[in-house]
Phi, psi and omega in degrees: 000136182283140177255129180282131178295146176294151180299136181293144177188170181289134180291349181266132179279098181286344182293331183263355182279146177279157178304148180298139178209166180292135181291348180268129181279100182281349182292337181289335179256004183295328182258017180289157180293150179299151181299141178211165180292134181292349181266130180278101181279351182292339180295333181253015185292329182235065182291153176288158180300140182296136178224153179287133182285351182265130177278102184284350178276354185297331181290347181262347190289343177294321178261344184216087184296331182275101184294339180292346179267016180264134176292118184292343182285336183216004180061030178254152182292138175280319179228110182301146182281116183233022184298124180284153174279175185299322184251010189279140171229041184275153181287144174255009179287136180245131182273133177281129181278174174268006187267110179288140179265145178291151180298329180255048183303154183224161170250132180212128174080184188276002181279131182252000186225145003288145182282171185255139174233126187284353184269353183229171176265358180247159173289149184237135184282156177294152175281173176301318181294317178297317181297315180296314180299320180296317180294323178296317182290337178273009178065027169276181182236070182284155173245132182304323182295339181277343188296328180292342176259318185294315184296313177299323177296315177304316182292318180297318180297319178295323177295323177296320178300314182294322178298320178293323178295319179298327177298318177292322183291342177295343178284353184236137177290135181225115181254019184244021179088013178095164180291155178225147181286122180268312179200170183211145181222137171268125182230056185299332182273351182256095180286132181287155178303321180296315180295323179295316179297320179297324181292332180292337180254018170106355179279154179286152174285151177295149179275351178200161176217137173235152167241120178249134178246124179257156176260110179255091181054044178091353180256122178285130180231124185262137175242145178252136183231119173257132182254123180240153171288129183275179179286145179285135177278117182301331181281339180214073188297339181272354181284138178292146181222134183226149171238128182247125175257097184252127179205160177296148176299156187279067170261181178299312180293320179296319178297322179294319178296320177297319179296317179299316180292320183299318182267356174076034176227000000 
C-alpha cells in the first residue's frame, strides 16, 4: 500500500519562537551613570593661589630673623635686628656709607650688607651688634672683641669696591647725578671664568665674590668683584691686605668697556 508523504515544511516550530532580538541584554546598562572622565577633576577645582616656592626673605634673616618686619615692596628690613647678647657690650651705631642707593633699590641674593636705612639716601653699614648677631646665626664663631676691627675693615672694603666702580663709570656720560647702587649679591660659590683661568697658572682663587648692579640713569649695569688676599706689608705684617678685581660683567657693553680700558681709549 502506498504511503503518502507528509507535507513538506521547516523542521523548526516558528509558532513558539520569540521575535528575533540582540543576544546582549541592554537593559542592564540602561540605568547606568552617564559616561564621564575617570580622573576626578574636582580635587583641583579650588586650587590655592599660585605662590613662588622660594622664600625671598631668607636673605634678610641673618640680620632680621623676624620676616614679618620685612618691607614687602622691596624685601628690605623695616627695623634692623640689634638685640644684644647676654654678655655683649657691642655698639649699635651704624656708619653711613658713601654709596648712594638707587630710588628703585632691590634686595637680591644672600648678601645682607651694606644694609638699608630709610632715613638717608645712602646705604648704611651694619653695626657691631648686627654684624656679631649675623655671624652667630650663620654658625660662625665670632668673638665680640673682634667686632671693633672686623666691622671697620668690612666697611672700608665696600668703600673700595664702590671707588673702583666709579672709575669704570667715568667712561660713560651721566646726566642723572651719577650712578647709584641698585642691588648687591654675594656669590662666593660661583667662581668667575677669569678667576678660574688665573688659578690654572698658579694664582690663588678669590676668597669671595660679589656682583653689584648700579643704576645708570635708569639702566641696570652689573659689575663683578673678586676679593683676593693682598700682599703682606713688611712694615706692618699684621695689617689686613686685600686686592679687589672689579670689572664690568662680561656683556657686550662690558666687554667693550674692558677693551677700551685695556688699550687706553
